[in-house]
C-alpha positions in Angstrom: 97.6 108.5 48.0 98.8 105.8 45.2 101.0 108.4 43.7 103.2 108.8 46.7 105.4 105.5 45.7 106.1 106.8 42.2 107.1 110.2 43.8 109.1 108.7 46.5 111.0 106.3 44.5 112.3 109.4 42.3 113.0 111.0 45.6 115.4 108.0 46.7 117.3 108.1 43.4 118.1 111.7 44.3 119.1 110.7 47.6 121.5 108.4 46.7 123.6 111.0 44.5 122.4 114.2 46.2 125.7 116.1 45.1 125.2 115.3 41.5 121.8 116.4 41.7 122.9 119.7 43.4 125.5 120.4 40.8 123.2 119.5 37.7 120.5 121.6 39.2 122.7 124.8 39.9 125.2 125.0 37.1 123.1 126.7 34.4 121.1 129.1 36.6 124.2 129.9 38.4 126.0 130.8 34.8 123.1 132.9 34.1 123.3 134.7 37.4 126.8 135.5 37.1 126.7 136.3 33.4 123.6 138.5 33.2 123.3 139.5 37.0 127.1 139.9 38.3 128.6 140.6 34.8 126.6 142.3 32.4 124.4 143.9 34.8 126.6 145.3 37.4 125.7 148.8 37.7 122.6 148.9 35.7 119.4 150.1 37.2 115.9 149.0 36.2 112.7 150.6 37.2 114.7 152.2 40.4 116.3 149.1 41.4 119.4 147.1 40.5 119.4 144.7 37.3 120.2 141.9 39.8 117.3 142.4 41.6 115.2 142.6 38.2 116.8 139.6 36.9 116.7 137.2 39.7 113.3 136.4 40.0 113.2 135.7 36.1 116.2 133.3 36.8 114.5 131.7 39.5 111.6 131.1 37.1 113.9 129.8 34.5 115.7 127.2 37.1 112.4 125.8 38.1 111.2 125.3 34.4 114.3 123.7 33.5 115.0 121.4 36.5 111.1 120.5 36.4 111.0 119.8 32.7 114.2 118.3 31.8 115.0 115.7 34.4 111.1 114.4 34.6 110.9 114.2 30.8 114.2 112.3 30.2 114.0 110.0 33.1 110.6 108.9 32.0 111.6 108.9 28.5 114.3 106.5 29.2 112.2 104.2 31.6 109.6 104.0 28.7 111.9 103.5 25.7 115.0 101.7 27.0 114.7 100.1 30.7 110.9 99.0 30.2 110.5 100.1 33.7 107.2 102.0 32.6 105.3 99.2 31.8 106.0 97.4 35.0 104.4 100.5 36.9 101.4 100.6 34.2 100.2 96.9 34.7 100.3 97.7 38.8 97.3 98.7 40.6 98.4 102.7 40.2 96.2 104.5 37.9 97.4 106.7 35.2 96.7 109.8 37.1 98.7 108.6 40.0 101.6 107.9 38.0 101.2 111.3 36.2 100.9 113.1 39.6 103.8 111.4 41.0 106.1 112.2 38.2 104.9 115.8 38.1 105.5 116.3 41.9 109.0 114.9 41.3 109.6 117.8 38.7 107.8 120.2 41.4 110.5 119.0 44.0 113.4 119.4 41.6 112.4 122.7 40.3 111.8 124.3 43.8 114.9 122.8 45.4 117.1 124.4 42.7 115.5 127.4 42.9 115.5 127.8 46.5 119.4 127.0 46.3 119.8 130.0 43.8 117.5 132.0 45.9 119.8 131.3 48.7 122.9 132.4 46.5 121.3 135.7 45.7 120.1 136.7 49.1 123.5 135.7 50.5 124.9 138.3 47.7 122.7 141.2 49.1 119.7 140.9 46.5 116.8 142.4 48.3 113.6 140.1 47.3 110.1 140.7 48.8 109.6 137.1 49.6 105.8 136.2 50.5 103.6 133.2 50.5 102.2 134.2 47.3 105.8 134.2 46.0 106.7 130.6 46.8 103.0 129.6 45.6 103.6 131.0 42.1 107.2 129.4 42.2 105.4 125.9 43.2 102.9 126.5 40.4 105.5 127.0 37.6 107.4 124.0 38.8 104.3 122.1 38.7 103.5 123.2 35.4 106.6 122.1 33.6 106.8 119.0 35.5 103.7 118.3 34.1 104.9 119.4 30.8 107.7 117.1 30.9 105.6 114.0 31.6 103.5 114.8 28.5 106.6 115.5 26.4 107.9 112.1 27.4 105.0 110.4 26.6 105.0 111.9 23.1 108.3 111.5 22.3 109.3 108.0 20.4 113.0 108.5 20.6 115.8 110.8 22.3 115.9 112.9 19.1 112.3 113.8 19.7 113.2 115.0 23.4 116.0 117.1 21.9 113.6 118.6 19.6 111.1 119.5 22.4 114.2 121.0 24.2 115.3 122.7 20.8 111.8 124.2 19.9 110.0 124.7 23.2 112.4 125.1 26.1 115.1 126.8 24.7 113.4 129.7 22.9 111.2 130.3 25.9 114.4 130.5 28.3 115.6 133.6 26.1 112.3 134.9 24.8 110.0 134.7 27.7 111.4 138.1 29.5 113.6 136.3 31.8 116.5 138.9 31.1 114.4 141.8 29.9 110.9 143.5 30.5 108.4 142.2 27.8 107.3 145.8 27.6 110.4 146.7 25.9 109.3 144.8 22.8 107.5 146.2 19.9 104.2 144.5 18.6 103.6 141.8 17.4 106.7 140.3 19.4 105.2 141.8 22.8 101.9 139.7 22.3 103.6 136.8 21.0 105.6 136.1 23.9 102.7 136.3 26.1 101.9 133.0 24.8 104.7 131.5 26.9 103.9 130.0 30.2 107.4 131.1 31.3 106.6 134.9 30.5 103.8 134.9 33.1 105.9 133.2 35.7 108.3 136.0 35.1 106.0 138.7 35.2 104.4 137.5 38.5 107.6 136.8 40.5 108.9 139.9 39.4 105.9 141.7 40.6 105.8 139.9 44.0 109.4 140.2 44.4 109.4 144.2 44.4 106.5 144.2 46.7 103.7 144.7 44.3 100.5 143.1 43.2 100.4 140.1 40.9 98.1 140.0 37.6 95.2 138.2 38.0 95.3 137.7 34.2 99.0 136.0 34.7 98.0 133.8 37.4 94.9 132.4 35.4 97.0 131.7 32.4 99.9 130.1 34.3 97.3 128.1 36.2 95.5 127.0 32.9 98.7 125.9 31.4 99.4 123.7 34.4 96.1 122.1 34.4 96.1 121.6 30.6 99.9 120.1 30.7 98.5 117.7 33.6 95.4 116.7 31.8 97.5 116.1 28.6 99.9 114.1 30.6 97.5 111.8 32.1 95.6 111.3 29.3 98.8 110.1 27.2 100.0 107.8 30.3 96.4 106.3 30.2 96.7 105.7 26.4 100.1 104.2 26.9 98.9 102.0 29.4 
């Protein structure tokens, strides 16, 4: 339980400014929902259902990714390079793996909270989603995966410009190319196979299948879980190397 103080410290920061956290978590996903779901997608049908029902699971995955990765990586990058508070944690009797887990769980909590708020907006708007334990488990796995990726990115980055590059070359392309707003099956080869490299693609496929009452792909579960383990292991190794 040595990871708990790391996690709780970050939660206390959020607790002090809940409305700022809520606004920053909701603004981009809400814009995507309004633009693609209620704007461009109104009246469109996909697979026998409305486009809004098709796109909302993808936007939930996107929200979980952005709000797990970006705040986690930015906060850790600042504490590492400028405030130097990470050094104080590294010399404390807390293992690098506990530090990694605490920060990753912070990302998970942020990602899940923003996704739940967006889900509530969608449900109030009349979007029908088949919610199940598996659906929430995949959402949590997605948030954990990108929370760990945020820790790894922050430990690799040497400047704020490096963090901007991670967003430019990793997060932003994945946001638009990983099948959030369209079905990957619509893409011709080799693009269809190429986007299957993205972890977000598999999160989208899993959440979309579960939201429609279907069965998740075992292959996508394996790929998403493998990315989560890989990112967490890499983050832990990088934190230990920094210490």
